[in-house]
N, C-alpha and C positions, 0 to 999 in steps of 0.2 A: 533819188539819183542825182548826183552833183556833177559839175563839170569835171573833165578829166585832163590832167596835165601830162603831156607825153613828150619825151625828149628823143630826138632823132640824132644819130651819130653817123655822119657820112665821112669816110676816110679811105685812104689806101691801106693795104695790108702787107705785112712782111711774108713773103712766100714760104710756106711750110715751116715757120718758125714760131711755135706757140708761145714760148717764153717772151720773145721780143714783142709779139702782139699783145700779150697781157700787160707788159710794161708800157707799151704805146697807149693802150686804153686807160691805164692808170693815170698817165699824164694828161690825156684828153679830159678825163672826168674830174680832175682836180678842181676845176673851176665851177663845178656843179655843187651847190650848197645842199647839205643834207636836209631832206624834207621839202625841197623846192620843186620836186616833180613826183608824179605817181608811177611813171613807167619810163625806163630807159631802153631804147631799141638799138641793137647792134646788127651788123650785116650777117648774111649767110656765111657759115664756116669762118667766123671772124678770127679764129685762132690760127688758121692755116692758109686761107684762100681756098678756092674751089679745086681741091686736089683729088686725083684718082689714085692716091697711095695710102689708103686707110690702114693697110697692114703695117705701115711704118709710123703713121701719125695718130692712129686712133687712141683715145683715152677711155677709161671706164667712167662710170657715174661717180666714182670715188676719186677721180683723178684731179690734177692740179687746176684745170680750167673750170670745172664745176665748183671746186672749192673757192676759186677766185671769184666766181659769180656770186656765191653766197656772201663772201666778204664784202663785195661791192654793194649788194643789196642791203646788207646790214649798215654799212657806212652811209649810204645815200638815203636810207629809210624809204626805199622804192623797189618795185619789181624791176628786174633786169632780164632781158631776153635776147636771144640770138641763137644761131645754130652752130654746132660743132660736130666733129667726127667722133662717134662713139662705138666702142666694141661692147656689145651686150650678148653674152653667152655664145661668143664665136661668130656673131653676125655684126656686120658693120652698118651703121645708120648715119644718115645726115639728119641729126636730131636737134630740133629746137627745144631749148630748155627755158621754162618759165619759172624763174627763181624769185621767191618771195623773201622779204626781210625777216620773216619769222622762222626761216629755215626750211619750210616746206617748198615743194616744187611740183610742176607738172611738165609733161613732155609731149612733143608731137614729132613723129618720124615722117619726113618728106614722102608724100605718096607718089608723086609723079617724078620719076627719075629721068634725067636729061639724056636721052639716048644719043643725041648728036655728039655728046662728049663721052659716051660709053658709061655713064654713071650707073646704069643698071647692071653692069658687069662686076661692079665692085661693092655696091650697096644693096641692102634689102629695103624694099618699099614699105612704107607704113600702111596700115589698114584702117586706122580710126582717126576721125577728125577730132580736134580739141576745141572745146569752148570753155574759157576761163572767165572768172568774174573779178572785177577790180572796182571798188568804190561804186558799186551798183551798175557798172557797165559790163555787158557781156561781150567778150572779145574772141574772135576767131583768128588765131595766128597760123599763117601758111608760109611756104618756102618757095621762092623763086619760080621755077617752072610750073608750079601749081597754078600760077596766074593764068595760064593758057586754057584752063579747064573749068569753065563756069559752073558745070553741074556740081563739082566738088565743093564750091564755095556758095552755092545757092542758099539764100537766107529765107528760111521759113519761120520768121519771127524768132530766131534763135540768138541773134547777136546784134550789137549796135556799132561795133568797130571791126573792120576787116584789116588784118595786119600782115604785111609781107616783108620778109627779110630776103636779100638777094645778092647774087653775083651775076648780074644781067649784063651781057656784053653791049658795048656802045653800038656795034653794027646793027643791033636790033632794038635800039632805044625807041624808035617810033612805035613799035608794037607795045613795048613796056608802057609808054605814056598813054596810048589809046586804051589799052586793056585795063589799066588802073581806073580810068574814068568810067569805062563800061561797067566794071565791077561795082563801083559806087552807085551808079544810076540804077542798075538792075536789082540791086539788093537794098536800096534806100538806106545806105550805111555810110558812115565815115570810112575812108580808106587812108591808112598810113603805111608808107612804104620806104624802106631803107635799102639802098644799093651802094656798093662800094665804088671807089674811083681808082684810076691808075691801071697800069699793066700788071697782069699776073705772071707767073713763072712760065706760061706758055705764050707770052707776049700778046695776050688778049686784052684789049683796051676796054675799060669800063668808065662810063661818063657820070655815074651817080644818078642824077635825075630823081633823087629821093623826093617824096611829095606828101602833102596833106591834101585830101580831097573831101569835100563835104557831101552830104547825102543827095544833093541835086547834081553832083558831078562837077561842081565848080572847083577848080584847082586853086586853093587858097595859098599854097606855097609849093615851090619846086626850085631846085638848084642843081646845075650841072657842073661837073669837073672839080669844083672847089670843095675843100674839106669844110665841114661845119659841125658844130654841136649846138642845137637850138631846141628850146622848149616851146610847145604850142598848147593852147587850151581848146579843147573840143567842147562845144556847147550842147548841153543836154536839152536846153530850151529849143534850140534850132532844130535838133534832131526830132524832137516831139512835134514841133510845128509842121515840119515837112511830112512826117508820117500821118499826122492827123488830117492835113489838107489833101494829100494825095495818097489814098489808101490802096496803092497798087499791090502791096504785099498780100492783101486779102484775096486777090484774084489769081494768085500763083497756082501752079500745078502741084499736085501731090505725086511723089515718086520715091523710089528707093534706089540707092547706089550699091551695086554689087562689085566685088573685087574681080580683077582679071583672073 
């Protein structure tokens, strides 16, 4: 298992304009050299913003944004991930897509739908957690509101990196920052989180606060409000040292998670 290079992309989004957002991310990723990173992380609903109009905006898995993700993965020789609005057999999903440069992909449908915004009225909740592997790292990607539910992300020696993509409002940024630290500590895992910035079409402000947090809960990087695209290296040696010295995962409870 080697070190992992991960690129976070914090930016504002064009409200409900997928083509403009794809063009925007094209421009942002121009400075990223092919082969310079292993994983590129975009925000939740990066092609539209956090919209409750899936019947207007949803694409299929053969649609232009999924095709764009494949093109970017091939160009950058890296996995690219983020969530978009998908219509799958008549059901709408807030679906994270894990697109590999070899053309294969995995998906995770957001399990915890944000009832404060009525997300559950428009989207179908996912049932299964996703664990993917990249360069020897096992990674658990989740979406925004999932952060508030620690049982869903509980690490039973299944992953090394917990990943969040989000449209998390600035008014609750304190919770965002504290919960990310808690998830890192309780799961003895790196946490990487990408949140958008700027106002959305409902005039909800987002401060970003995208972050990298180590397995001890130390915030090694975070930035609010300003856009950035930056690559970080996660240390396999540091992760191993923490888990060997503090064997807390050995003492965790066994349990099963059942759907509502």
